C-alpha atoms as an extended CHARMM CRD file, in Angstrom:
* protein
*
        83  EXT
         1         1  MET       CA             17.5260000000       -0.0520000000       -4.4360000000  PROA      1               0.0000000000
         2         2  ILE       CA             13.7620000000        0.2340000000       -4.2280000000  PROA      2               0.0000000000
         3         3  LYS       CA             11.4980000000        0.9300000000       -7.2110000000  PROA      3               0.0000000000
         4         4  ILE       CA              8.0610000000        2.4540000000       -6.7280000000  PROA      4               0.0000000000
         5         5  LEU       CA              5.8180000000        0.8340000000       -9.3310000000  PROA      5               0.0000000000
         6         6  LYS       CA              2.3220000000        2.1690000000       -8.5790000000  PROA      6               0.0000000000
         7         7  THR       CA              0.6420000000        4.6910000000       -6.3010000000  PROA      7               0.0000000000
         8         8  ALA       CA             -2.9610000000        5.5350000000       -5.4820000000  PROA      8               0.0000000000
         9         9  ILE       CA             -4.7750000000        7.9620000000       -3.2040000000  PROA      9               0.0000000000
        10        10  VAL       CA             -7.0810000000        6.3010000000       -0.6600000000  PROA      10              0.0000000000
        11        11  LYS       CA            -10.5770000000        7.7620000000       -0.8490000000  PROA      11              0.0000000000
        12        12  SER       CA            -11.8210000000        5.7070000000        2.0990000000  PROA      12              0.0000000000
        13        13  SER       CA            -11.4300000000        2.3530000000        3.7840000000  PROA      13              0.0000000000
        14        14  LYS       CA            -13.9230000000       -0.3960000000        3.0230000000  PROA      14              0.0000000000
        15        15  GLY       CA            -13.6940000000       -1.4800000000        6.6680000000  PROA      15              0.0000000000
        16        16  VAL       CA            -12.8150000000       -5.0840000000        5.8030000000  PROA      16              0.0000000000
        17        17  THR       CA             -9.3820000000       -5.0550000000        7.4480000000  PROA      17              0.0000000000
        18        18  SER       CA             -7.6220000000       -3.2070000000       10.2070000000  PROA      18              0.0000000000
        19        19  HSD       CA             -3.9590000000       -2.3970000000       10.6730000000  PROA      19              0.0000000000
        20        20  ARG       CA             -2.1270000000       -1.9530000000       13.9350000000  PROA      20              0.0000000000
        21        21  VAL       CA              1.2910000000       -0.7560000000       14.9760000000  PROA      21              0.0000000000
        22        22  GLY       CA              1.8500000000       -2.1640000000       18.4230000000  PROA      22              0.0000000000
        23        23  ASP       CA             -1.4110000000       -1.6230000000       20.3030000000  PROA      23              0.0000000000
        24        24  ASP       CA             -2.4590000000        1.3560000000       18.1670000000  PROA      24              0.0000000000
        25        25  SER       CA             -5.0220000000        1.0710000000       15.4000000000  PROA      25              0.0000000000
        26        26  ILE       CA             -4.0470000000        2.8710000000       12.1890000000  PROA      26              0.0000000000
        27        27  SER       CA             -6.7000000000        5.0830000000       10.6280000000  PROA      27              0.0000000000
        28        28  ASN       CA             -4.7350000000        7.8250000000        8.8820000000  PROA      28              0.0000000000
        29        29  ILE       CA             -3.8090000000        6.0450000000        5.6420000000  PROA      29              0.0000000000
        30        30  TYR       CA             -3.7500000000        8.6670000000        2.8890000000  PROA      30              0.0000000000
        31        31  SER       CA             -2.2420000000        6.6980000000        0.0140000000  PROA      31              0.0000000000
        32        32  VAL       CA             -0.7300000000        3.3680000000       -0.9300000000  PROA      32              0.0000000000
        33        33  SER       CA              2.1790000000        2.4940000000       -3.1550000000  PROA      33              0.0000000000
        34        34  ILE       CA              3.5500000000       -0.7540000000       -4.4750000000  PROA      34              0.0000000000
        35        35  SER       CA              7.3030000000       -1.1190000000       -4.4370000000  PROA      35              0.0000000000
        36        36  GLN       CA              9.9220000000       -3.7300000000       -5.1950000000  PROA      36              0.0000000000
        37        37  TYR       CA             13.5260000000       -4.0490000000       -4.0630000000  PROA      37              0.0000000000
        38        38  ASP       CA             16.0400000000       -4.9800000000       -6.7710000000  PROA      38              0.0000000000
        39        39  GLU       CA             17.1980000000       -8.0920000000       -4.9070000000  PROA      39              0.0000000000
        40        40  ASP       CA             13.6660000000       -9.2460000000       -3.9690000000  PROA      40              0.0000000000
        41        41  ASP       CA             11.1620000000      -11.0890000000       -6.1690000000  PROA      41              0.0000000000
        42        42  GLY       CA              8.2100000000       -9.9640000000       -4.0180000000  PROA      42              0.0000000000
        43        43  PHE       CA              6.2140000000       -6.7490000000       -3.8890000000  PROA      43              0.0000000000
        44        44  TYR       CA              5.5220000000       -4.4640000000       -0.9390000000  PROA      44              0.0000000000
        45        45  LEU       CA              2.2110000000       -2.6920000000       -0.4880000000  PROA      45              0.0000000000
        46        46  LEU       CA              3.1500000000        0.4230000000        1.4690000000  PROA      46              0.0000000000
        47        47  TYR       CA              0.5650000000        2.2940000000        3.5380000000  PROA      47              0.0000000000
        48        48  LEU       CA              1.4700000000        6.0040000000        3.7010000000  PROA      48              0.0000000000
        49        49  ASP       CA              0.3260000000        9.0280000000        5.6930000000  PROA      49              0.0000000000
        50        50  GLU       CA             -0.4320000000       12.4420000000        4.1720000000  PROA      50              0.0000000000
        51        51  ASN       CA              3.2880000000       13.3010000000        4.2160000000  PROA      51              0.0000000000
        52        52  GLY       CA              4.2770000000       10.1630000000        2.2870000000  PROA      52              0.0000000000
        53        53  ILE       CA              5.7440000000        8.5400000000        5.4050000000  PROA      53              0.0000000000
        54        54  GLU       CA              5.3480000000        4.7750000000        5.5700000000  PROA      54              0.0000000000
        55        55  ILE       CA              3.0840000000        3.6350000000        8.3850000000  PROA      55              0.0000000000
        56        56  THR       CA              3.1530000000       -0.0940000000        7.6610000000  PROA      56              0.0000000000
        57        57  ASP       CA              3.4390000000       -2.5360000000        4.7750000000  PROA      57              0.0000000000
        58        58  THR       CA              2.4190000000       -5.9720000000        3.5680000000  PROA      58              0.0000000000
        59        59  TYR       CA              4.4060000000       -8.3910000000        1.3930000000  PROA      59              0.0000000000
        60        60  HSD       CA              2.9830000000      -10.0340000000       -1.7320000000  PROA      60              0.0000000000
        61        61  ASN       CA              4.3270000000      -12.6160000000       -4.1590000000  PROA      61              0.0000000000
        62        62  SER       CA              3.0710000000      -10.7920000000       -7.2560000000  PROA      62              0.0000000000
        63        63  LEU       CA              2.2280000000       -7.2800000000       -8.3810000000  PROA      63              0.0000000000
        64        64  ASN       CA             -1.3300000000       -8.4200000000       -9.0590000000  PROA      64              0.0000000000
        65        65  ASP       CA             -1.6480000000       -9.7590000000       -5.4890000000  PROA      65              0.0000000000
        66        66  ALA       CA             -0.5350000000       -6.4030000000       -4.0590000000  PROA      66              0.0000000000
        67        67  VAL       CA             -2.9600000000       -4.4620000000       -6.2870000000  PROA      67              0.0000000000
        68        68  SER       CA             -5.7980000000       -6.8450000000       -5.3970000000  PROA      68              0.0000000000
        69        69  GLN       CA             -5.1230000000       -6.4650000000       -1.6630000000  PROA      69              0.0000000000
        70        70  ALA       CA             -5.1820000000       -2.6690000000       -1.8610000000  PROA      70              0.0000000000
        71        71  GLU       CA             -8.3990000000       -2.7200000000       -3.8970000000  PROA      71              0.0000000000
        72        72  PHE       CA             -9.9480000000       -5.1700000000       -1.4160000000  PROA      72              0.0000000000
        73        73  GLU       CA             -9.1680000000       -2.8350000000        1.5030000000  PROA      73              0.0000000000
        74        74  PHE       CA             -9.8120000000        0.6250000000        0.0900000000  PROA      74              0.0000000000
        75        75  HSD       CA            -11.8910000000        2.7190000000       -2.2490000000  PROA      75              0.0000000000
        76        76  LEU       CA             -9.0250000000        3.9700000000       -4.4290000000  PROA      76              0.0000000000
        77        77  LYS       CA             -8.6790000000        6.6760000000       -6.9920000000  PROA      77              0.0000000000
        78        78  ASN       CA             -6.9910000000        5.5220000000      -10.1630000000  PROA      78              0.0000000000
        79        79  TRP       CA             -3.5720000000        3.9090000000       -9.8930000000  PROA      79              0.0000000000
        80        80  ASP       CA             -0.6430000000        5.9490000000      -11.1950000000  PROA      80              0.0000000000
        81        81  ASP       CA              2.1170000000        3.9210000000      -12.8330000000  PROA      81              0.0000000000
        82        82  CYS       CA              5.5340000000        5.1430000000      -11.7490000000  PROA      82              0.0000000000
        83        83  VAL       CA              7.8080000000        3.1070000000      -14.0060000000  PROA      83              0.0000000000
């Protein structure tokens, strides 16, 4: 089972990273969430479109690492804690 721990709306990208799916550049990231699977010690930073559909993700060893990565990449509104 997956737990969503935090979510935040993306105000804008800082332009310091780029994400691709295949050959396509991703520019429609609306929000991010940080999730964890019950059987996994790591944390997933999920990049979501305006419908809440996952576009891509990154894996992090700690919750703090996932939060730091999102804050490095984006101008975020406040994080919402989900748990």
